C-alpha positions, 0 to 999 in steps of 0.5 A: 837338622839343627840350626847353624848360626854364621859369624863373619870374620876378617882373618882366619886363625890357625889353632895349635892342636898341642893342648890336650894331646897325647905324648909318648916319652921314650928314653930321651925323646918325646913324641906328640900326637896329632890327628891329621885326618879322620873319616877316611874310607878304609885307607890301605896304602899311605906314602910320603910323596916327593911333593911333601904330601901324603898320598893314600889309597882307599879300598873303595877306589879313591886316591887322595892327597893329604896336606900334612900341614893343613889337613886338607884332603883332595881326591886326585883319582876316583876309580869307584866305578871300576874297582870291585871292593869286597872282603879284602879286595879293592884299590890296594897298593901304590908306589910313587915314582921318586921323580914325580915332580920332574921327569917321571910324573908317575904313580903306580896302582894295584886294584881288583876288578870284576871280569865275567864272574871272577875277580881279577887284579891289575897293575896300572901306571897313571900320570900326575899333571899337578892336580889329577891322575890320568892317562892310565897305562895297564902294565900287568893284567888278569892276575887272579884275585879273590875276596881274600889274599891279594897281596898288592904291596908295591915298592920301587927299587933304587935301580927303578924296578917295581917289586909287587907282592901277589897273594895265593887268593886262598889257593896255596898250591898256586904259591909253589907253581912257578908257571903262575904269578900268584903267591909270589914276589914279582920284579917288573920294569917300569914299563911293565916288561920283564927284567932280563936279570930276573931269575928266569928272564921270561918270568916276573917271579923273583921269589915264591912260596908266599901266602899273602905278603902285605908289607915290603921295604928296603932296610939296612944295607939295602936289603929287602924285607917282607911281612906275610900273613900266616893262616892261624899261626906263623905270621912272618917277617922275611928277608927276601933273597932272589929265587928263594922258596918261602915254603907256603903252603908246605911250610908255615913259619920255621922248618920245625916238623919232620915234613917241613924239614924234608921239604925245606931241605929239598926245595931251598926254603928260606925261614922267617927272621921272626914269626908270630903265633897265633897270628897278629895280622902283620901288615905294612913295614918301613925302615926308620932311618931318621935321627929325629927318634934316636931310639928307633933309628935303624929299626923296622916299624911294622903295622899290626892289625891285631889278628886272632889275639886282638892286639893291634899296635905299631911294632918296633923291631931291632936288627942285629948288625947285618940285618939278618936277625931280629933281636927284639920287638917293642910295642906301641900305640896299642889303643888305636885299633887296627893299624894298617899302614905307616909312612915317614916324612923327611923330618922323621914324623911318623904317620899311621893309618887306622882301619877301625876296631874290627875286620875287615875295616870298620870306622873310624878310619884316621891318620895319626901323626907323632912328631919328635921334640928333636926338630930335623927340618921345619921348612916343609912340614909342621903337622901340628897347626891345621886349618880347622878349629873346633871349640870348646872341645869337649863340648856340652850337649846343647852348647854352641860349638865354634868351627873355624875353617879356611877361606878356600872352603867357604861355599862348601858344606859340612857334616857332623858324623858320629864314630858309628858313621851316622850323619847327625848334622849337615849344612852349608858353609857360608863364612869362615867362622860358624856356630853349631847348636849341639842340642840333640847330640848324645854324649860320644865321639864325633867328627866334622867334615867340611868339603868343597869340590874335591877338597875336604878337611876333618876334625874330631870332637867329643860331646859330654 
């Protein structure tokens, strides 16, 4: 362990991260990058809460709450002893009730767990008390799960119904079996009961013939869309219609072979609006409806993990006037590795979560923001100023590096971690301003994590 020299300070200084940041220039709009958090454990779902915080699930079993102003991450629920996280399973989908801070302080989660020698999945409601999630209420249980294809995206509709995707867990026959809820889109009352206006009032099934849908959003005119992983070919974006069959496993993508055409005609199959072959691994989708980025207003943003073609990105999809066709796709942010999830602040700031360069989710796992130069409302969010500073950055090996943190983190600890996940330095934080001797650190990318109790904050730096 290298020596750590602490310096006393009377005031904490907030350092802007604008200098040295990347920007993206569109037709008339400039977007500025900021790293909001780094060193997360495979973030899967990320949602903007009505409390103006970003809520996220980590696949190993933690729910965390990220302050986009300070970059402080707080663990509000630890399910690591309950959740079984394997290849693609774990703590996955999350939906936050829009009245979280008022009459309905509820957060809904989907996770996989071991029962006997099999994997199962459940939907659980938790109650938010302002600092932690507690009082679990299981709404739907013993859903068949597996190492792959667990679906698990959640969405609460304006009429307060839960939409939940389930995967085929590697058994495509389940998707066409209306007696089984795998390979489906489910519609559920907030108390876990079946809505009486579902296609079958005795079934949660809203649509079927799905393989592994992991994106779900409302778009123009309140229409519902899903993104769906194909096999080797035919990743799909679908416009969801009630009680429609989406074809899997008998149909991949459009109905374009003789067998597929016959099946589509016989079983009322809905074709995708657009498909990608070979598979690019489509994931979260969200409708961008903010004037902060006029070039993207009214368009669909889609997280892409990369798939067989190794082309991770954020795709921006343009609709026709009534939202029933995709006219074009534009690709952005292709150098960040696997992009898993997206959320949008009320000010139109875009946040996306990365899952590292390799499947199923190697590090570093980061939250990146892009802020428009068109300011919609700065009352709640200014994602540029963070309560941690690391300088000089880049730092030369054997040079002293200064770290400044918030007073609330004094008494905690720090770790310097390489992008390969190795802890290279560690120690205690006894003052707001610290000097770290970087002697012995080889050239490369690192991040520092400062942690106290359930709170942590991170910042990347480079050693030359």
